[in-house]
C-alpha positions, 0 to 999 in steps of 0.5 A: 484283677484276678489274684493269679494275674496280680501275683504274676505281676509281682513275680515279674517285677522282682525278677527284673530287679534281680536281673538289673542288679546282677553284673554281666560277666562274660564266659559264665564267670558270674554264675561260677562266682555265684555258686562259689561257697567260699564267697557265699554269705557268712557271719564272718564274711570269709572269702578265699584269696583266689575267689577274691582275685577273680572278683577283682578282675571281673569288677575292674575291667582293664582298658588300654588308655589312661583316663583322667590323668591316671596312669595304667600299671599292669603287664598289659599296659604300662603307661609310664614312659620313664620321663619326668616333668618336674622342671620341664615339659614332657618330651614330645618325641615320646608321643601323646603324653600328660604330666601326672605327679611329675611323671610323663605318662601316655595319654590313651596308650601304653609305653613301648620298648623304645620309651614312646607311646603306642595306641595298642596294648602289649601283645600276649605271647603265652600264659600260665607257664612255669620256668624250670631251670636247666641245671637244677632238675625240678627247680622252678622260679617263683614270685616270692611277693611277701619277702623283705627284699622281694627277690625271685626264688626257686622251688621244687614244690608242685604248683598246687602246693605253691599256690600258683606263684610259679606261673608266668605270663609273657607280654611283648611290648610294642616297638623295639629297643635298638631293633630288639624286642622287649617283654614283660614277664608277669605273674599269672597270679598278680598281674601288676607284678613282673620280674625285674632286675635291681642293684643289690648291696655289696654283701650280696652274691651278685651286684644285681638280683632278679626281683618281683617288681610292683609296676605301680610302685616302680622306683628309679634304679640304676637300670631305669625302666630297662630293669622291667622291660626284659630281653628274652631270647631262645636257645638254639643248637648248632643247626639252629633248631630250638632247644626249648630253653630261654635266657632272661635278661635286662640290658644295662643302660648305655652299655652293650652288656646284659644281666642274665637271670640265674640260680645261685647254688645254695641260696636257691635265689635268682640273681643277675649275672653280668656274664653269660651263665651256664645251664643255671641261667637257662630256663625251660618254659612248660608248656613250651612257648610258641616257636618263633616268638622270641629272638634267637640268643646270640 
């Protein structure tokens, strides 16, 4: 066999190995990661947080169904119905479920606003927006993940300085709770973290605070699942034209009351008010949310 033909065979063989061992990622992400100097080979194995997160997203593709009894805990799909199966079977009225670690989780689906299982994932309403406060100019809400109590805070720093911790994604859950749409307000940076409300200590400014909640570690609270399945409504003028502002709240179980997220002046932390706050409880998404996707505030 001629020498050049033998060399061609070896070239084709090793090229096929390279193709077969490289993961296929949509939209050119794989090539972008391959060119990323931050994740290149180095003696220290250093890699930036943003690049690591991108790699994690491409290597763990999300599927809406639970698999093998493993619950899904992301803003795209939250399969924990809130029911328990420690002493009795899961409630059949909630839909197809399985019992895992004492919890009733959706089998091949996601929990809706009414606590039942749906085959579809949560609907993406908007992504990559900030929430600016109406009263305190320049102050934006952000996920303060590394903190003792995990309370939501506000900042005037640009998003680039804040490492995009002030960016949000909005998901609408399937179904409705007593005729009302409910939503997950999630971190763009950490897709398993959402805004939620929980009770505080007596020494706090308010009995309730807005916190960043890790969906995988969601614990029982006086608000139950209503602390993360939020009531978000659009503010309108007297002629019913939208102002662009929104209120963000959670319904107190067994009551008609809603907790509303607001900035406490001085602490710049976000608390939950049991009465409708003023402009300190109105938030302006930037860029604006699509018109008509939210119910109108009453």
